[in-house]
Backbone bond lengths (Angstrom), bond angles and torsions (degrees), N, CA, C in turn:
res aa  C-N    CA-C-N  psi(-1)  N-CA   C-N-CA  omega(-1)  CA-C   N-CA-C  phi
1 X - - - 1.457 - - 1.524 110.23 -
2 X 1.309 114.50 -39.21 1.463 118.03 178.32 1.523 110.42 -64.77
3 X 1.336 115.80 -39.27 1.464 119.16 -179.10 1.524 111.30 -71.50
4 X 1.329 118.68 -21.31 1.452 121.13 177.12 1.514 111.58 -73.86
5 X 1.328 115.73 -32.77 1.458 119.92 -179.72 1.534 110.29 -85.12
6 X 1.331 115.05 -47.81 1.463 119.84 179.66 1.527 108.31 -104.23
7 X 1.268 117.15 117.18 1.455 122.12 -178.11 1.527 109.10 -91.38
8 X 1.364 115.44 74.90 1.462 118.89 179.13 1.528 108.77 -141.74
9 X 1.327 115.49 162.27 1.460 121.14 179.99 1.524 110.98 -64.89
10 X 1.306 117.59 -38.00 1.473 121.66 -179.55 1.523 109.96 -64.27
11 X 1.338 117.19 -41.65 1.465 120.86 179.54 1.526 110.39 -65.90
12 X 1.327 116.80 -39.75 1.472 120.41 179.34 1.524 109.85 -65.37
13 X 1.326 118.80 -44.78 1.471 121.71 179.26 1.534 110.86 -65.00
14 X 1.322 117.74 -40.43 1.469 121.38 177.86 1.523 110.47 -63.31
15 X 1.343 116.53 -40.46 1.456 121.49 178.82 1.530 110.17 -63.98
16 X 1.346 116.69 -42.65 1.469 120.30 179.00 1.535 110.91 -63.66
17 X 1.328 116.28 -42.79 1.467 119.61 179.23 1.529 111.28 -63.81
18 X 1.313 116.30 -39.70 1.473 119.93 177.54 1.528 110.25 -62.62
19 X 1.350 116.38 -44.73 1.461 120.47 179.99 1.532 111.01 -63.94
20 X 1.334 116.91 -42.47 1.463 120.60 177.84 1.534 110.54 -62.88
21 X 1.327 116.06 -39.50 1.469 119.40 178.53 1.533 110.51 -63.45
22 X 1.341 117.48 -42.32 1.461 120.24 178.23 1.531 111.45 -64.81
23 X 1.335 116.69 -40.89 1.467 120.44 179.02 1.526 110.07 -64.80
24 X 1.335 116.54 -44.57 1.464 120.41 178.83 1.534 110.60 -62.44
25 X 1.321 115.93 -42.23 1.458 119.93 178.74 1.523 110.70 -62.63
26 X 1.342 116.93 -41.50 1.457 120.38 179.67 1.526 110.78 -63.45
27 X 1.344 116.66 -41.98 1.464 119.82 177.99 1.528 111.14 -63.86
28 X 1.312 116.38 -43.16 1.455 119.94 178.39 1.526 111.40 -64.28
29 X 1.306 115.01 -38.16 1.462 119.07 -178.50 1.525 111.88 -72.22
30 X 1.329 116.94 -36.00 1.462 120.23 -176.84 1.522 112.66 -77.30
31 X 1.292 118.20 -43.87 1.463 121.79 -174.09 1.525 112.07 -63.90
32 X 1.314 120.46 -52.48 1.468 118.58 179.60 1.520 112.43 -64.31
33 X 1.309 117.55 -34.49 1.461 118.75 179.69 1.516 110.16 -66.08
34 X 1.327 117.07 -42.83 1.458 119.54 179.15 1.518 110.30 -64.65
35 X 1.328 116.87 -44.32 1.460 120.07 179.15 1.521 110.21 -65.82
36 X 1.319 116.29 -43.53 1.464 120.32 178.49 1.523 110.25 -63.59
37 X 1.317 116.23 -39.71 1.460 120.36 178.59 1.519 110.73 -61.38
38 X 1.322 116.69 -45.64 1.465 119.62 -179.49 1.527 111.28 -65.83
39 X 1.336 116.60 -40.45 1.463 120.09 177.14 1.517 110.89 -63.08
40 X 1.325 116.34 -45.66 1.463 119.94 179.04 1.524 111.08 -63.09
41 X 1.323 116.47 -39.03 1.460 120.00 178.44 1.523 110.60 -61.62
42 X 1.333 116.96 -44.50 1.464 120.86 178.23 1.520 111.13 -62.69
43 X 1.338 116.71 -43.87 1.462 120.69 179.75 1.523 111.13 -64.50
44 X 1.317 117.37 -40.37 1.466 120.83 178.50 1.521 110.29 -64.22
45 X 1.318 117.28 -42.02 1.474 120.45 177.94 1.526 110.59 -63.46
46 X 1.336 117.36 -39.82 1.465 120.57 178.64 1.521 110.81 -64.68
47 X 1.327 116.33 -43.99 1.468 120.00 178.77 1.525 110.27 -64.68
48 X 1.327 117.00 -41.63 1.457 120.98 178.98 1.530 110.56 -61.32
49 X 1.318 116.34 -42.03 1.461 120.69 178.60 1.526 111.00 -63.81
50 X 1.342 116.59 -43.67 1.463 120.63 178.67 1.525 110.96 -62.73
51 X 1.318 116.99 -43.09 1.468 120.72 179.84 1.524 110.46 -64.04
52 X 1.327 117.20 -41.52 1.464 119.96 177.90 1.520 111.11 -63.55
53 X 1.343 117.88 -39.71 1.463 121.15 177.29 1.524 110.82 -64.10
54 X 1.321 116.37 -43.31 1.467 120.49 179.67 1.521 110.40 -63.47
55 X 1.330 116.79 -43.91 1.461 120.02 179.71 1.530 111.47 -65.60
56 X 1.328 116.85 -36.93 1.465 119.90 177.66 1.523 110.22 -65.72
57 X 1.347 116.98 -42.99 1.462 120.29 177.37 1.520 110.81 -63.09
58 X 1.323 116.57 -42.11 1.460 120.13 179.35 1.523 110.35 -64.86
59 X 1.317 117.23 -38.76 1.456 120.93 178.16 1.523 110.31 -64.55
60 X 1.349 117.35 -39.47 1.458 120.78 176.40 1.518 110.68 -61.98
61 X 1.337 116.35 -42.27 1.460 120.34 178.40 1.520 109.54 -63.39
62 X 1.306 116.84 -43.00 1.458 119.89 -179.68 1.521 110.94 -63.70
63 X 1.336 118.28 -40.35 1.461 120.78 178.23 1.518 110.39 -65.15
64 X 1.331 117.31 -40.96 1.457 121.21 178.26 1.523 110.25 -63.91
65 X 1.326 115.92 -43.63 1.466 119.96 179.39 1.522 110.31 -64.58
66 X 1.334 116.98 -41.60 1.464 119.70 177.52 1.514 111.31 -61.26
67 X 1.322 117.13 -41.06 1.468 120.74 179.45 1.524 110.23 -64.57
68 X 1.328 117.26 -40.66 1.466 120.18 178.23 1.523 111.13 -65.99
69 X 1.327 117.46 -41.92 1.464 120.39 178.24 1.528 111.34 -64.51
70 X 1.323 117.13 -37.97 1.460 120.26 176.21 1.522 110.89 -63.75
71 X 1.335 117.00 -40.94 1.470 120.37 178.54 1.520 110.70 -64.51
72 X 1.327 117.05 -40.27 1.474 120.42 178.92 1.519 110.37 -65.14
73 X 1.321 117.62 -45.15 1.466 119.42 -178.81 1.525 110.57 -66.48
74 X 1.326 117.56 -34.96 1.474 120.11 176.45 1.519 110.40 -65.09
75 X 1.333 117.44 -43.87 1.464 121.00 179.17 1.523 110.87 -63.11
76 X 1.335 117.29 -41.50 1.466 120.17 178.08 1.523 111.52 -64.92
77 X 1.314 116.95 -39.09 1.465 120.31 177.84 1.524 110.80 -64.56
78 X 1.325 117.15 -38.68 1.470 120.04 178.01 1.514 111.04 -66.65
79 X 1.339 116.69 -39.28 1.468 119.27 178.58 1.523 111.37 -66.55
80 X 1.324 117.58 -36.61 1.454 120.30 179.60 1.517 111.07 -72.70
81 X 1.299 117.00 -32.82 1.458 120.60 -177.86 1.522 112.49 -81.64
82 X 1.322 117.46 -9.73 1.465 121.38 -178.88 1.532 108.52 -64.74
83 X 1.340 117.60 133.04 1.469 118.97 -178.81 1.528 111.20 -65.16
84 X 1.314 114.90 150.65 1.461 120.28 179.68 1.527 109.02 -63.53
85 X 1.327 115.51 146.94 1.463 119.88 -178.35 1.526 110.16 -65.36
86 X 1.306 115.07 153.39 1.456 122.09 -179.21 1.525 108.97 -67.36
87 X 1.322 117.50 122.62 1.463 122.24 -177.14 1.532 111.92 -84.96
88 X 1.317 119.67 -0.26 1.465 120.99 -178.05 1.523 111.91 -82.71
89 X 1.276 117.67 -2.87 1.462 119.28 178.61 1.515 110.03 -68.67
90 X 1.296 115.35 148.16 1.451 121.24 178.53 1.520 108.77 -75.94
91 X 1.324 118.45 128.04 1.450 120.20 179.87 1.527 111.08 -69.45
92 X 1.306 115.16 153.16 1.451 120.64 179.23 1.524 107.89 -85.55
93 X 1.337 116.78 136.05 1.448 120.99 177.28 1.524 110.92 137.97
94 X 1.353 115.50 -178.93 1.457 121.22 -176.85 1.511 113.59 -83.40
95 X 1.292 116.59 -25.74 1.463 118.78 -177.96 1.517 108.07 -82.90
96 X 1.304 114.59 122.65 1.450 120.69 179.55 1.539 108.76 -90.14
97 X 1.271 115.76 137.22 1.468 117.30 178.40 1.535 109.73 -70.07
98 X 1.296 113.40 148.51 1.454 118.05 177.72 1.523 108.31 -81.02
99 X 1.308 113.84 135.12 1.465 117.39 176.56 1.510 108.12 -78.26
100 X 1.286 115.78 142.72 1.446 121.30 -178.42 1.528 110.16 -69.01
101 X 1.360 117.83 -24.07 1.466 121.51 179.72 1.521 111.49 -73.24
102 X 1.315 119.53 -29.14 1.470 122.94 -176.08 1.508 111.21 -76.97
103 X 1.248 121.44 -19.84 1.462 122.20 -175.52 1.454 111.85 -79.35
């Protein structure tokens, strides 16, 4: 643009240097961003994979814990549903129970 207004060798050389500087800047700006983008993409995928593994392990633990809690509640329900022991057994000890017929 400078060389279009000023028709001199200095203006043409200045214009070329400006254009080269912009091209160099664009190359510098594009290359690290692309490399950084690819590195970040790889790191994000690695983190995503780790998080999925952790969540899967946690889910396995939760399923195991749920199964154990279900087994405990089933055992407690069976103990509660068990009929009361027969009270007609003779108690152990020196004191003999009084028979209801003798009174």
